[in-house]
All heavy atoms as a GROMACS GRO file, in nm:
protein
  629
    1MET      N    1   3.295   0.629  13.012
    1MET     CA    2   3.192   0.738  13.028
    1MET      C    3   3.243   0.833  13.126
    1MET      O    4   3.304   0.798  13.228
    1MET     CB    5   3.064   0.682  13.066
    1MET     CG    6   2.997   0.580  12.975
    1MET     SD    7   2.940   0.658  12.830
    1MET     CE    8   2.773   0.693  12.865
    2ILE      N    9   3.220   0.961  13.095
    2ILE     CA   10   3.263   1.070  13.188
    2ILE      C   11   3.131   1.157  13.200
    2ILE      O   12   3.050   1.168  13.112
    2ILE     CB   13   3.378   1.154  13.139
    2ILE    CG1   14   3.353   1.225  13.004
    2ILE    CG2   15   3.504   1.063  13.136
    2ILE    CD1   16   3.456   1.318  12.967
    3ARG      N   17   3.141   1.231  13.314
    3ARG     CA   18   3.034   1.324  13.334
    3ARG      C   19   3.088   1.466  13.301
    3ARG      O   20   3.186   1.509  13.349
    3ARG     CB   21   2.991   1.318  13.483
    3ARG     CG   22   2.884   1.427  13.512
    3ARG     CD   23   2.842   1.418  13.668
    3ARG     NE   24   2.707   1.448  13.685
    3ARG     CZ   25   2.609   1.353  13.668
    3ARG    NH1   26   2.635   1.233  13.651
    3ARG    NH2   27   2.482   1.394  13.688
    4VAL      N   28   3.009   1.528  13.207
    4VAL     CA   29   3.046   1.665  13.167
    4VAL      C   30   2.920   1.743  13.188
    4VAL      O   31   2.819   1.720  13.122
    4VAL     CB   32   3.092   1.678  13.024
    4VAL    CG1   33   3.128   1.819  12.983
    4VAL    CG2   34   3.212   1.591  12.994
    5GLY      N   35   2.924   1.838  13.285
    5GLY     CA   36   2.795   1.904  13.320
    5GLY      C   37   2.698   1.800  13.369
    5GLY      O   38   2.724   1.721  13.465
    6ASP      N   39   2.578   1.800  13.307
    6ASP     CA   40   2.478   1.709  13.355
    6ASP      C   41   2.453   1.588  13.266
    6ASP      O   42   2.349   1.528  13.263
    6ASP     CB   43   2.341   1.782  13.376
    6ASP     CG   44   2.344   1.881  13.490
    6ASP    OD1   45   2.417   1.861  13.586
    6ASP    OD2   46   2.266   1.985  13.487
    7ILE      N   47   2.547   1.562  13.169
    7ILE     CA   48   2.534   1.457  13.083
    7ILE      C   49   2.654   1.358  13.103
    7ILE      O   50   2.762   1.387  13.137
    7ILE     CB   51   2.523   1.489  12.936
    7ILE    CG1   52   2.647   1.560  12.888
    7ILE    CG2   53   2.399   1.576  12.916
    7ILE    CD1   54   2.650   1.589  12.739
    8LEU      N   55   2.622   1.225  13.077
    8LEU     CA   56   2.737   1.128  13.064
    8LEU      C   57   2.773   1.103  12.917
    8LEU      O   58   2.684   1.090  12.835
    8LEU     CB   59   2.689   0.996  13.126
    8LEU     CG   60   2.671   0.992  13.278
    8LEU    CD1   61   2.609   0.865  13.324
    8LEU    CD2   62   2.803   1.022  13.347
    9ILE      N   63   2.901   1.100  12.891
    9ILE     CA   64   2.944   1.091  12.752
    9ILE      C   65   3.069   1.018  12.746
    9ILE      O   66   3.155   1.023  12.835
    9ILE     CB   67   2.958   1.236  12.697
    9ILE    CG1   68   2.960   1.234  12.545
    9ILE    CG2   69   3.076   1.310  12.747
    9ILE    CD1   70   2.931   1.364  12.484
   10ASN      N   71   3.092   0.943  12.635
   10ASN     CA   72   3.215   0.876  12.614
   10ASN      C   73   3.291   0.954  12.510
   10ASN      O   74   3.264   0.962  12.398
   10ASN     CB   75   3.191   0.728  12.557
   10ASN     CG   76   3.320   0.654  12.540
   10ASN    OD1   77   3.429   0.710  12.546
   10ASN    ND2   78   3.302   0.525  12.514
   11PRO      N   79   3.404   1.024  12.555
   11PRO     CA   80   3.490   1.105  12.465
   11PRO      C   81   3.533   1.029  12.344
   11PRO      O   82   3.554   1.086  12.239
   11PRO     CB   83   3.596   1.155  12.554
   11PRO     CG   84   3.556   1.133  12.695
   11PRO     CD   85   3.469   1.017  12.691
   12ASP      N   86   3.560   0.899  12.354
   12ASP     CA   87   3.619   0.824  12.247
   12ASP      C   88   3.508   0.811  12.128
   12ASP      O   89   3.544   0.775  12.020
   12ASP     CB   90   3.664   0.688  12.292
   12ASP     CG   91   3.776   0.694  12.390
   12ASP    OD1   92   3.859   0.794  12.381
   12ASP    OD2   93   3.790   0.612  12.478
   13ASP      N   94   3.383   0.825  12.166
   13ASP     CA   95   3.277   0.814  12.055
   13ASP      C   96   3.252   0.944  11.983
   13ASP      O   97   3.180   0.941  11.888
   13ASP     CB   98   3.142   0.764  12.131
   13ASP     CG   99   3.158   0.631  12.184
   13ASP    OD1  100   3.250   0.552  12.135
   13ASP    OD2  101   3.069   0.587  12.265
   14ILE      N  102   3.314   1.054  12.023
   14ILE     CA  103   3.285   1.182  11.962
   14ILE      C  104   3.378   1.208  11.845
   14ILE      O  105   3.501   1.195  11.848
   14ILE     CB  106   3.312   1.293  12.062
   14ILE    CG1  107   3.211   1.277  12.183
   14ILE    CG2  108   3.300   1.428  11.994
   14ILE    CD1  109   3.229   1.376  12.298
   15SER      N  110   3.312   1.247  11.736
   15SER     CA  111   3.388   1.290  11.622
   15SER      C  112   3.422   1.438  11.629
   15SER      O  113   3.532   1.480  11.599
   15SER     CB  114   3.308   1.261  11.490
   15SER     OG  115   3.377   1.301  11.376
   16SER      N  116   3.327   1.523  11.660
   16SER     CA  117   3.342   1.662  11.664
   16SER      C  118   3.236   1.729  11.756
   16SER      O  119   3.128   1.667  11.777
   16SER     CB  120   3.355   1.733  11.533
   16SER     OG  121   3.226   1.715  11.467
   17VAL      N  122   3.264   1.848  11.801
   17VAL     CA  123   3.169   1.926  11.884
   17VAL      C  124   3.173   2.066  11.826
   17VAL      O  125   3.269   2.128  11.793
   17VAL     CB  126   3.218   1.933  12.034
   17VAL    CG1  127   3.122   2.019  12.113
   17VAL    CG2  128   3.232   1.798  12.090
   18HIS      N  129   3.049   2.118  11.804
   18HIS     CA  130   3.034   2.249  11.741
   18HIS      C  131   2.934   2.336  11.830
   18HIS      O  132   2.848   2.284  11.900
   18HIS     CB  133   2.972   2.238  11.608
   18HIS     CG  134   3.051   2.149  11.525
   18HIS    ND1  135   3.158   2.182  11.444
   18HIS    CD2  136   3.032   2.016  11.488
   18HIS    CE1  137   3.208   2.079  11.384
   18HIS    NE2  138   3.125   1.975  11.402
   19GLN      N  139   2.955   2.472  11.820
   19GLN     CA  140   2.860   2.555  11.884
   19GLN      C  141   2.774   2.614  11.767
   19GLN      O  142   2.819   2.676  11.666
   19GLN     CB  143   2.931   2.675  11.944
   19GLN     CG  144   2.836   2.767  12.015
   19GLN     CD  145   2.897   2.870  12.104
   19GLN    OE1  146   3.012   2.904  12.083
   19GLN    NE2  147   2.820   2.933  12.189
   20GLU      N  148   2.647   2.578  11.775
   20GLU     CA  149   2.554   2.624  11.672
   20GLU      C  150   2.514   2.769  11.695
   20GLU      O  151   2.523   2.824  11.805
   20GLU     CB  152   2.431   2.533  11.678
   20GLU     CG  153   2.454   2.393  11.639
   20GLU     CD  154   2.507   2.380  11.501
   20GLU    OE1  155   2.429   2.414  11.409
   20GLU    OE2  156   2.617   2.338  11.478
   21PRO      N  157   2.470   2.839  11.586
   21PRO     CA  158   2.429   2.978  11.594
   21PRO      C  159   2.325   3.003  11.710
   21PRO      O  160   2.318   3.114  11.766
   21PRO     CB  161   2.377   3.014  11.458
   21PRO     CG  162   2.437   2.914  11.368
   21PRO     CD  163   2.457   2.784  11.453
   22ASN      N  164   2.242   2.904  11.739
   22ASN     CA  165   2.131   2.920  11.831
   22ASN      C  166   2.180   2.884  11.981
   22ASN      O  167   2.109   2.865  12.066
   22ASN     CB  168   2.014   2.834  11.804
   22ASN     CG  169   2.048   2.692  11.786
   22ASN    OD1  170   2.167   2.644  11.806
   22ASN    ND2  171   1.954   2.613  11.738
   23ASN      N  172   2.325   2.882  11.982
   23ASN     CA  173   2.390   2.859  12.113
   23ASN      C  174   2.382   2.714  12.158
   23ASN      O  175   2.427   2.681  12.272
   23ASN     CB  176   2.353   2.948  12.224
   23ASN     CG  177   2.409   3.090  12.205
   23ASN    OD1  178   2.513   3.103  12.143
   23ASN    ND2  179   2.342   3.191  12.247
   24TYR      N  180   2.327   2.616  12.084
   24TYR     CA  181   2.322   2.484  12.119
   24TYR      C  182   2.457   2.420  12.099
   24TYR      O  183   2.539   2.466  12.014
   24TYR     CB  184   2.221   2.398  12.035
   24TYR     CG  185   2.086   2.414  12.083
   24TYR    CD1  186   2.006   2.523  12.042
   24TYR    CD2  187   2.030   2.320  12.173
   24TYR    CE1  188   1.881   2.533  12.095
   24TYR    CE2  189   1.899   2.332  12.225
   24TYR     CZ  190   1.818   2.445  12.179
   24TYR     OH  191   1.694   2.456  12.233
   25ILE      N  192   2.492   2.315  12.180
   25ILE     CA  193   2.619   2.248  12.166
   25ILE      C  194   2.586   2.122  12.090
   25ILE      O  195   2.506   2.044  12.123
   25ILE     CB  196   2.674   2.209  12.302
   25ILE    CG1  197   2.704   2.329  12.384
   25ILE    CG2  198   2.793   2.118  12.282
   25ILE    CD1  199   2.738   2.301  12.534
   26GLN      N  200   2.645   2.119  11.962
   26GLN     CA  201   2.613   2.008  11.872
   26GLN      C  202   2.730   1.905  11.879
   26GLN      O  203   2.845   1.941  11.862
   26GLN     CB  204   2.598   2.054  11.733
   26GLN     CG  205   2.566   1.936  11.636
   26GLN     CD  206   2.551   1.989  11.496
   26GLN    OE1  207   2.649   2.023  11.433
   26GLN    NE2  208   2.427   1.998  11.447
   27ILE      N  209   2.701   1.781  11.913
   27ILE     CA  210   2.802   1.679  11.925
   27ILE      C  211   2.770   1.581  11.807
   27ILE      O  212   2.656   1.530  11.793
   27ILE     CB  213   2.794   1.598  12.062
   27ILE    CG1  214   2.821   1.696  12.166
   27ILE    CG2  215   2.899   1.490  12.064
   27ILE    CD1  216   2.799   1.641  12.305
   28ILE      N  217   2.871   1.557  11.730
   28ILE     CA  218   2.868   1.467  11.619
   28ILE      C  219   2.948   1.337  11.667
   28ILE      O  220   3.066   1.352  11.689
   28ILE     CB  221   2.909   1.517  11.489
   28ILE    CG1  222   2.829   1.642  11.450
   28ILE    CG2  223   2.908   1.418  11.371
   28ILE    CD1  224   2.881   1.711  11.330
   29PHE      N  225   2.876   1.222  11.670
   29PHE     CA  226   2.947   1.108  11.712
   29PHE      C  227   3.006   1.026  11.596
   29PHE      O  228   2.958   1.043  11.484
   29PHE     CB  229   2.846   1.017  11.791
   29PHE     CG  230   2.795   1.074  11.919
   29PHE    CD1  231   2.684   1.163  11.929
   29PHE    CD2  232   2.864   1.050  12.034
   29PHE    CE1  233   2.646   1.215  12.047
   29PHE    CE2  234   2.832   1.117  12.157
   29PHE     CZ  235   2.716   1.192  12.162
   30LYS      N  236   3.101   0.940  11.618
   30LYS     CA  237   3.170   0.867  11.517
   30LYS      C  238   3.073   0.780  11.434
   30LYS      O  239   3.100   0.747  11.319
   30LYS     CB  240   3.283   0.785  11.573
   30LYS     CG  241   3.394   0.872  11.618
   30LYS     CD  242   3.511   0.793  11.682
   30LYS     CE  243   3.618   0.875  11.728
   30LYS     NZ  244   3.716   0.803  11.802
   31ASN      N  245   2.959   0.742  11.507
   31ASN     CA  246   2.865   0.651  11.433
   31ASN      C  247   2.772   0.728  11.347
   31ASN      O  248   2.675   0.672  11.293
   31ASN     CB  249   2.792   0.556  11.535
   31ASN     CG  250   2.699   0.643  11.630
   31ASN    OD1  251   2.692   0.762  11.618
   31ASN    ND2  252   2.642   0.574  11.720
   32GLY      N  253   2.784   0.859  11.340
   32GLY     CA  254   2.700   0.944  11.265
   32GLY      C  255   2.582   1.013  11.330
   32GLY      O  256   2.516   1.105  11.273
   33VAL      N  257   2.563   0.972  11.453
   33VAL     CA  258   2.452   1.034  11.528
   33VAL      C  259   2.484   1.185  11.561
   33VAL      O  260   2.605   1.214  11.602
   33VAL     CB  261   2.427   0.956  11.657
   33VAL    CG1  262   2.324   1.030  11.748
   33VAL    CG2  263   2.375   0.820  11.627
   34VAL      N  264   2.398   1.268  11.548
   34VAL     CA  265   2.414   1.411  11.581
   34VAL      C  266   2.314   1.452  11.690
   34VAL      O  267   2.194   1.426  11.676
   34VAL     CB  268   2.388   1.506  11.453
   34VAL    CG1  269   2.406   1.651  11.494
   34VAL    CG2  270   2.488   1.468  11.344
   35LYS      N  271   2.368   1.508  11.797
   35LYS     CA  272   2.283   1.553  11.906
   35LYS      C  273   2.310   1.693  11.943
   35LYS      O  274   2.424   1.738  11.944
   35LYS     CB  275   2.305   1.471  12.032
   35LYS     CG  276   2.256   1.322  12.010
   35LYS     CD  277   2.263   1.253  12.150
   35LYS     CE  278   2.197   1.113  12.134
   35LYS     NZ  279   2.180   1.046  12.256
   36ASN      N  280   2.197   1.768  11.960
   36ASN     CA  281   2.208   1.905  12.001
   36ASN      C  282   2.170   1.914  12.153
   36ASN      O  283   2.068   1.870  12.186
   36ASN     CB  284   2.119   1.998  11.912
   36ASN     CG  285   2.162   2.004  11.773
   36ASN    OD1  286   2.284   2.021  11.750
   36ASN    ND2  287   2.075   1.979  11.678
   37PHE      N  288   2.252   1.988  12.231
   37PHE     CA  289   2.227   2.002  12.376
   37PHE      C  290   2.212   2.146  12.395
   37PHE      O  291   2.300   2.227  12.359
   37PHE     CB  292   2.341   1.936  12.450
   37PHE     CG  293   2.352   1.791  12.445
   37PHE    CD1  294   2.440   1.736  12.355
   37PHE    CD2  295   2.279   1.705  12.522
   37PHE    CE1  296   2.454   1.596  12.337
   37PHE    CE2  297   2.287   1.573  12.514
   37PHE     CZ  298   2.376   1.515  12.425
   38ASP      N  299   2.109   2.178  12.479
   38ASP     CA  300   2.088   2.314  12.530
   38ASP      C  301   2.190   2.338  12.648
   38ASP      O  302   2.185   2.261  12.745
   38ASP     CB  303   1.958   2.337  12.572
   38ASP     CG  304   1.918   2.478  12.614
   38ASP    OD1  305   2.009   2.552  12.647
   38ASP    OD2  306   1.797   2.511  12.613
   39PRO      N  307   2.279   2.434  12.634
   39PRO     CA  308   2.374   2.462  12.745
   39PRO      C  309   2.307   2.474  12.880
   39PRO      O  310   2.358   2.436  12.985
   39PRO     CB  311   2.440   2.597  12.705
   39PRO     CG  312   2.427   2.599  12.559
   39PRO     CD  313   2.300   2.524  12.532
   40LYS      N  314   2.183   2.525  12.883
   40LYS     CA  315   2.107   2.547  13.014
   40LYS      C  316   2.079   2.415  13.069
   40LYS      O  317   2.084   2.404  13.197
   40LYS     CB  318   1.985   2.628  12.985
   40LYS     CG  319   2.014   2.773  12.949
   40LYS     CD  320   1.880   2.843  12.906
   40LYS     CE  321   1.914   2.974  12.836
   40LYS     NZ  322   1.803   3.024  12.768
   41ILE      N  323   2.048   2.316  12.990
   41ILE     CA  324   2.013   2.185  13.040
   41ILE      C  325   2.138   2.107  13.086
   41ILE      O  326   2.140   2.039  13.186
   41ILE     CB  327   1.942   2.097  12.936
   41ILE    CG1  328   1.802   2.160  12.906
   41ILE    CG2  329   1.920   1.954  12.971
   41ILE    CD1  330   1.721   2.108  12.792
   42ILE      N  331   2.250   2.120  13.005
   42ILE     CA  332   2.379   2.063  13.051
   42ILE      C  333   2.434   2.127  13.174
   42ILE      O  334   2.496   2.070  13.259
   42ILE     CB  335   2.473   2.069  12.934
   42ILE    CG1  336   2.427   1.987  12.814
   42ILE    CG2  337   2.615   2.024  12.979
   42ILE    CD1  338   2.520   1.994  12.692
   43GLY      N  339   2.406   2.256  13.181
   43GLY     CA  340   2.462   2.338  13.299
   43GLY      C  341   2.597   2.400  13.279
   43GLY      O  342   2.666   2.442  13.362
   44LEU      N  343   2.645   2.397  13.150
   44LEU     CA  344   2.779   2.452  13.114
   44LEU      C  345   2.755   2.532  12.982
   44LEU      O  346   2.684   2.491  12.890
   44LEU     CB  347   2.880   2.345  13.090
   44LEU     CG  348   2.904   2.248  13.197
   44LEU    CD1  349   2.994   2.138  13.151
   44LEU    CD2  350   2.970   2.324  13.317
   45THR      N  351   2.841   2.633  12.966
   45THR     CA  352   2.851   2.701  12.840
   45THR      C  353   2.934   2.620  12.748
   45THR      O  354   3.004   2.518  12.787
   45THR     CB  355   2.917   2.845  12.853
   45THR    OG1  356   3.054   2.814  12.900
   45THR    CG2  357   2.847   2.930  12.954
   46TYR      N  358   2.934   2.650  12.620
   46TYR     CA  359   3.014   2.576  12.520
   46TYR      C  360   3.159   2.572  12.556
   46TYR      O  361   3.214   2.463  12.552
   46TYR     CB  362   2.991   2.641  12.382
   46TYR     CG  363   3.080   2.584  12.271
   46TYR    CD1  364   3.051   2.463  12.213
   46TYR    CD2  365   3.203   2.646  12.236
   46TYR    CE1  366   3.128   2.403  12.114
   46TYR    CE2  367   3.282   2.591  12.132
   46TYR     CZ  368   3.252   2.472  12.077
   46TYR     OH  369   3.323   2.423  11.984
   47ASN      N  370   3.217   2.689  12.589
   47ASN     CA  371   3.359   2.696  12.626
   47ASN      C  372   3.391   2.608  12.753
   47ASN      O  373   3.500   2.534  12.750
   47ASN     CB  374   3.406   2.834  12.649
   47ASN     CG  375   3.414   2.912  12.512
   47ASN    OD1  376   3.422   2.856  12.411
   47ASN    ND2  377   3.396   3.041  12.528
   48VAL      N  378   3.312   2.615  12.850
   48VAL     CA  379   3.335   2.536  12.970
   48VAL      C  380   3.316   2.392  12.936
   48VAL      O  381   3.389   2.302  12.989
   48VAL     CB  382   3.247   2.579  13.081
   48VAL    CG1  383   3.254   2.489  13.206
   48VAL    CG2  384   3.274   2.724  13.122
   49PHE      N  385   3.212   2.360  12.855
   49PHE     CA  386   3.196   2.216  12.807
   49PHE      C  387   3.318   2.162  12.739
   49PHE      O  388   3.372   2.053  12.772
   49PHE     CB  389   3.070   2.209  12.716
   49PHE     CG  390   3.046   2.070  12.667
   49PHE    CD1  391   2.982   1.977  12.746
   49PHE    CD2  392   3.090   2.033  12.537
   49PHE    CE1  393   2.951   1.849  12.694
   49PHE    CE2  394   3.063   1.904  12.495
   49PHE     CZ  395   2.993   1.811  12.568
   50ILE      N  396   3.373   2.231  12.638
   50ILE     CA  397   3.489   2.195  12.570
   50ILE      C  398   3.609   2.179  12.665
   50ILE      O  399   3.682   2.079  12.659
   50ILE     CB  400   3.530   2.295  12.461
   50ILE    CG1  401   3.419   2.289  12.350
   50ILE    CG2  402   3.656   2.266  12.391
   50ILE    CD1  403   3.400   2.156  12.278
   51ASP      N  404   3.632   2.277  12.757
   51ASP     CA  405   3.741   2.270  12.849
   51ASP      C  406   3.725   2.145  12.940
   51ASP      O  407   3.825   2.070  12.966
   51ASP     CB  408   3.746   2.397  12.937
   51ASP     CG  409   3.799   2.512  12.863
   51ASP    OD1  410   3.858   2.504  12.752
   51ASP    OD2  411   3.777   2.628  12.911
   52SER      N  412   3.612   2.113  12.990
   52SER     CA  413   3.584   1.994  13.075
   52SER      C  414   3.610   1.869  12.995
   52SER      O  415   3.678   1.778  13.051
   52SER     CB  416   3.440   2.000  13.125
   52SER     OG  417   3.418   2.108  13.208
   53LEU      N  418   3.570   1.862  12.873
   53LEU     CA  419   3.591   1.746  12.794
   53LEU      C  420   3.734   1.727  12.765
   53LEU      O  421   3.788   1.614  12.781
   53LEU     CB  422   3.514   1.763  12.659
   53LEU     CG  423   3.489   1.634  12.578
   53LEU    CD1  424   3.408   1.531  12.647
   53LEU    CD2  425   3.417   1.680  12.446
   54MET      N  426   3.807   1.829  12.734
   54MET     CA  427   3.955   1.823  12.710
   54MET      C  428   4.034   1.784  12.833
   54MET      O  429   4.130   1.699  12.817
   54MET     CB  430   4.007   1.947  12.650
   54MET     CG  431   3.945   1.984  12.514
   54MET     SD  432   3.971   1.861  12.382
   54MET     CE  433   4.144   1.874  12.358
   55LYS      N  434   4.005   1.844  12.945
   55LYS     CA  435   4.064   1.802  13.066
   55LYS      C  436   4.043   1.662  13.101
   55LYS      O  437   4.142   1.593  13.143
   55LYS     CB  438   4.018   1.901  13.182
   55LYS     CG  439   4.079   2.041  13.172
   55LYS     CD  440   4.025   2.121  13.289
   55LYS     CE  441   4.074   2.267  13.273
   55LYS     NZ  442   4.010   2.351  13.372
   56GLN      N  443   3.920   1.612  13.090
   56GLN     CA  444   3.900   1.469  13.119
   56GLN      C  445   3.979   1.379  13.019
   56GLN      O  446   4.034   1.280  13.066
   56GLN     CB  447   3.755   1.436  13.116
   56GLN     CG  448   3.723   1.305  13.160
   56GLN     CD  449   3.756   1.267  13.304
   56GLN    OE1  450   3.739   1.352  13.388
   56GLN    NE2  451   3.827   1.158  13.323
   57LYS      N  452   3.981   1.416  12.902
   57LYS     CA  453   4.051   1.336  12.792
   57LYS      C  454   4.204   1.332  12.830
   57LYS      O  455   4.268   1.232  12.822
   57LYS     CB  456   4.030   1.390  12.660
   57LYS     CG  457   4.084   1.316  12.555
   57LYS     CD  458   4.009   1.180  12.533
   57LYS     CE  459   4.056   1.102  12.417
   57LYS     NZ  460   4.024   0.960  12.423
   58GLU      N  461   4.262   1.442  12.860
   58GLU     CA  462   4.404   1.456  12.907
   58GLU      C  463   4.430   1.363  13.032
   58GLU      O  464   4.536   1.302  13.037
   58GLU     CB  465   4.445   1.598  12.933
   58GLU     CG  466   4.455   1.678  12.809
   58GLU     CD  467   4.468   1.832  12.830
   58GLU    OE1  468   4.494   1.866  12.944
   58GLU    OE2  469   4.463   1.911  12.730
   59LYS      N  470   4.345   1.371  13.120
   59LYS     CA  471   4.349   1.301  13.248
   59LYS      C  472   4.351   1.150  13.211
   59LYS      O  473   4.434   1.078  13.262
   59LYS     CB  474   4.247   1.331  13.349
   59LYS     CG  475   4.258   1.254  13.478
   59LYS     CD  476   4.138   1.274  13.568
   59LYS     CE  477   4.142   1.196  13.688
   59LYS     NZ  478   4.145   1.050  13.675
   60ASP      N  479   4.262   1.104  13.129
   60ASP     CA  480   4.251   0.964  13.090
   60ASP      C  481   4.384   0.925  13.024
   60ASP      O  482   4.429   0.819  13.045
   60ASP     CB  483   4.135   0.943  12.995
   60ASP     CG  484   3.998   0.956  13.065
   60ASP    OD1  485   3.999   0.956  13.185
   60ASP    OD2  486   3.895   0.971  12.987
   61GLU      N  487   4.436   1.015  12.930
   61GLU     CA  488   4.557   0.971  12.859
   61GLU      C  489   4.678   0.965  12.961
   61GLU      O  490   4.759   0.877  12.954
   61GLU     CB  491   4.589   1.075  12.750
   61GLU     CG  492   4.493   1.060  12.635
   61GLU     CD  493   4.504   1.177  12.536
   61GLU    OE1  494   4.592   1.265  12.557
   61GLU    OE2  495   4.433   1.177  12.434
   62SER      N  496   4.682   1.062  13.057
   62SER     CA  497   4.788   1.060  13.162
   62SER      C  498   4.780   0.927  13.244
   62SER      O  499   4.876   0.868  13.275
   62SER     CB  500   4.780   1.182  13.247
   62SER     OG  501   4.808   1.295  13.174
   63ASP      N  502   4.657   0.891  13.284
   63ASP     CA  503   4.634   0.771  13.363
   63ASP      C  504   4.682   0.646  13.285
   63ASP      O  505   4.737   0.556  13.339
   63ASP     CB  506   4.487   0.763  13.399
   63ASP     CG  507   4.443   0.856  13.502
   63ASP    OD1  508   4.531   0.928  13.564
   63ASP    OD2  509   4.321   0.870  13.525
   64HIS      N  510   4.651   0.647  13.156
   64HIS     CA  511   4.689   0.535  13.070
   64HIS      C  512   4.838   0.520  13.062
   64HIS      O  513   4.895   0.414  13.081
   64HIS     CB  514   4.634   0.551  12.931
   64HIS     CG  515   4.664   0.434  12.842
   64HIS    ND1  516   4.607   0.314  12.856
   64HIS    CD2  517   4.749   0.429  12.736
   64HIS    CE1  518   4.659   0.239  12.752
   64HIS    NE2  519   4.741   0.301  12.684
   65ILE      N  520   4.908   0.640  13.046
   65ILE     CA  521   5.061   0.633  13.044
   65ILE      C  522   5.113   0.595  13.175
   65ILE      O  523   5.205   0.515  13.177
   65ILE     CB  524   5.112   0.773  12.999
   65ILE    CG1  525   5.077   0.805  12.852
   65ILE    CG2  526   5.260   0.784  13.027
   65ILE    CD1  527   5.096   0.945  12.806
   66PHE      N  528   5.060   0.642  13.282
   66PHE     CA  529   5.104   0.600  13.415
   66PHE      C  530   5.088   0.456  13.436
   66PHE      O  531   5.182   0.390  13.490
   66PHE     CB  532   5.027   0.677  13.529
   66PHE     CG  533   5.074   0.637  13.662
   66PHE    CD1  534   5.188   0.684  13.714
   66PHE    CD2  535   4.989   0.567  13.742
   66PHE    CE1  536   5.233   0.656  13.847
   66PHE    CE2  537   5.020   0.531  13.871
   66PHE     CZ  538   5.145   0.570  13.919
   67ARG      N  539   4.979   0.386  13.397
   67ARG     CA  540   4.962   0.244  13.408
   67ARG      C  541   5.064   0.171  13.327
   67ARG      O  542   5.108   0.066  13.376
   67ARG     CB  543   4.821   0.206  13.369
   67ARG     CG  544   4.717   0.230  13.477
   67ARG     CD  545   4.585   0.176  13.444
   67ARG     NE  546   4.499   0.298  13.436
   67ARG     CZ  547   4.429   0.331  13.324
   67ARG    NH1  548   4.426   0.249  13.224
   67ARG    NH2  549   4.357   0.438  13.323
   68ILE      N  550   5.097   0.220  13.204
   68ILE     CA  551   5.194   0.148  13.128
   68ILE      C  552   5.331   0.157  13.189
   68ILE      O  553   5.405   0.057  13.200
   68ILE     CB  554   5.200   0.211  12.981
   68ILE    CG1  555   5.071   0.178  12.908
   68ILE    CG2  556   5.324   0.159  12.906
   68ILE    CD1  557   5.056   0.252  12.776
   69ILE      N  558   5.370   0.274  13.243
   69ILE     CA  559   5.494   0.290  13.314
   69ILE      C  560   5.503   0.198  13.428
   69ILE      O  561   5.606   0.132  13.457
   69ILE     CB  562   5.521   0.433  13.350
   69ILE    CG1  563   5.551   0.523  13.219
   69ILE    CG2  564   5.639   0.450  13.443
   69ILE    CD1  565   5.544   0.668  13.241
   70THR      N  566   5.399   0.196  13.510
   70THR     CA  567   5.398   0.104  13.624
   70THR      C  568   5.411  -0.039  13.590
   70THR      O  569   5.483  -0.115  13.653
   70THR     CB  570   5.264   0.126  13.699
   70THR    OG1  571   5.251   0.265  13.742
   70THR    CG2  572   5.256   0.040  13.824
   71ALA      N  573   5.344  -0.089  13.473
   71ALA     CA  574   5.355  -0.215  13.432
   71ALA      C  575   5.501  -0.257  13.393
   71ALA      O  576   5.558  -0.357  13.421
   71ALA     CB  577   5.256  -0.245  13.319
   72ILE      N  578   5.557  -0.159  13.314
   72ILE     CA  579   5.699  -0.177  13.272
   72ILE      C  580   5.792  -0.190  13.391
   72ILE      O  581   5.877  -0.284  13.399
   72ILE     CB  582   5.742  -0.067  13.180
   72ILE    CG1  583   5.664  -0.077  13.044
   72ILE    CG2  584   5.900  -0.070  13.153
   72ILE    CD1  585   5.683   0.033  12.952
   73ASN      N  586   5.774  -0.100  13.487
   73ASN     CA  587   5.859  -0.104  13.608
   73ASN      C  588   5.838  -0.236  13.683
   73ASN      O  589   5.939  -0.293  13.738
   73ASN     CB  590   5.830   0.016  13.703
   73ASN     CG  591   5.893   0.146  13.645
   73ASN    OD1  592   5.981   0.144  13.562
   73ASN    ND2  593   5.840   0.260  13.685
   74SER      N  594   5.720  -0.276  13.690
   74SER     CA  595   5.689  -0.404  13.758
   74SER      C  596   5.764  -0.517  13.694
   74SER      O  597   5.813  -0.614  13.759
   74SER     CB  598   5.536  -0.431  13.757
   74SER     OG  599   5.506  -0.549  13.822
   75LEU      N  600   5.760  -0.526  13.560
   75LEU     CA  601   5.831  -0.630  13.486
   75LEU      C  602   5.978  -0.627  13.500
   75LEU      O  603   6.045  -0.727  13.517
   75LEU     CB  604   5.797  -0.622  13.340
   75LEU     CG  605   5.654  -0.650  13.295
   75LEU    CD1  606   5.634  -0.620  13.149
   75LEU    CD2  607   5.619  -0.805  13.322
   76ASN      N  608   6.034  -0.504  13.509
   76ASN     CA  609   6.182  -0.482  13.530
   76ASN      C  610   6.226  -0.522  13.667
   76ASN      O  611   6.338  -0.557  13.680
   76ASN     CB  612   6.220  -0.342  13.486
   76ASN     CG  613   6.217  -0.314  13.342
   76ASN    OD1  614   6.216  -0.410  13.261
   76ASN    ND2  615   6.193  -0.188  13.306
   77HIS      N  616   6.145  -0.505  13.768
   77HIS     CA  617   6.184  -0.524  13.902
   77HIS      C  618   6.119  -0.648  13.961
   77HIS      O  619   6.131  -0.676  14.079
   77HIS     CB  620   6.150  -0.402  13.993
   77HIS     CG  621   6.226  -0.276  13.946
   77HIS    ND1  622   6.162  -0.177  13.876
   77HIS    CD2  623   6.353  -0.242  13.959
   77HIS    CE1  624   6.255  -0.081  13.845
   77HIS    NE2  625   6.367  -0.121  13.905
   78GLY      N  626   6.042  -0.717  13.887
   78GLY     CA  627   5.966  -0.831  13.942
   78GLY      C  628   6.038  -0.954  13.919
   78GLY      O  629   6.081  -1.043  13.959
   0.00000   0.00000   0.00000
């Protein structure tokens, strides 16, 4: 779970994110659930929300790669 604006969300559960004509942020989850969030309630615009989500996902992937490299180095030097 990560915090994006004022909500907690698991990026791995998200299928897609859309900006609706009424400016709501629509999140479609992999399980089929669709939720509409008012950017005012989240505290972020659509673009900032997407940027925050992508940055967190990239950080998570980098952390995962770092842990794998550390484990490999530990095996090679242990």
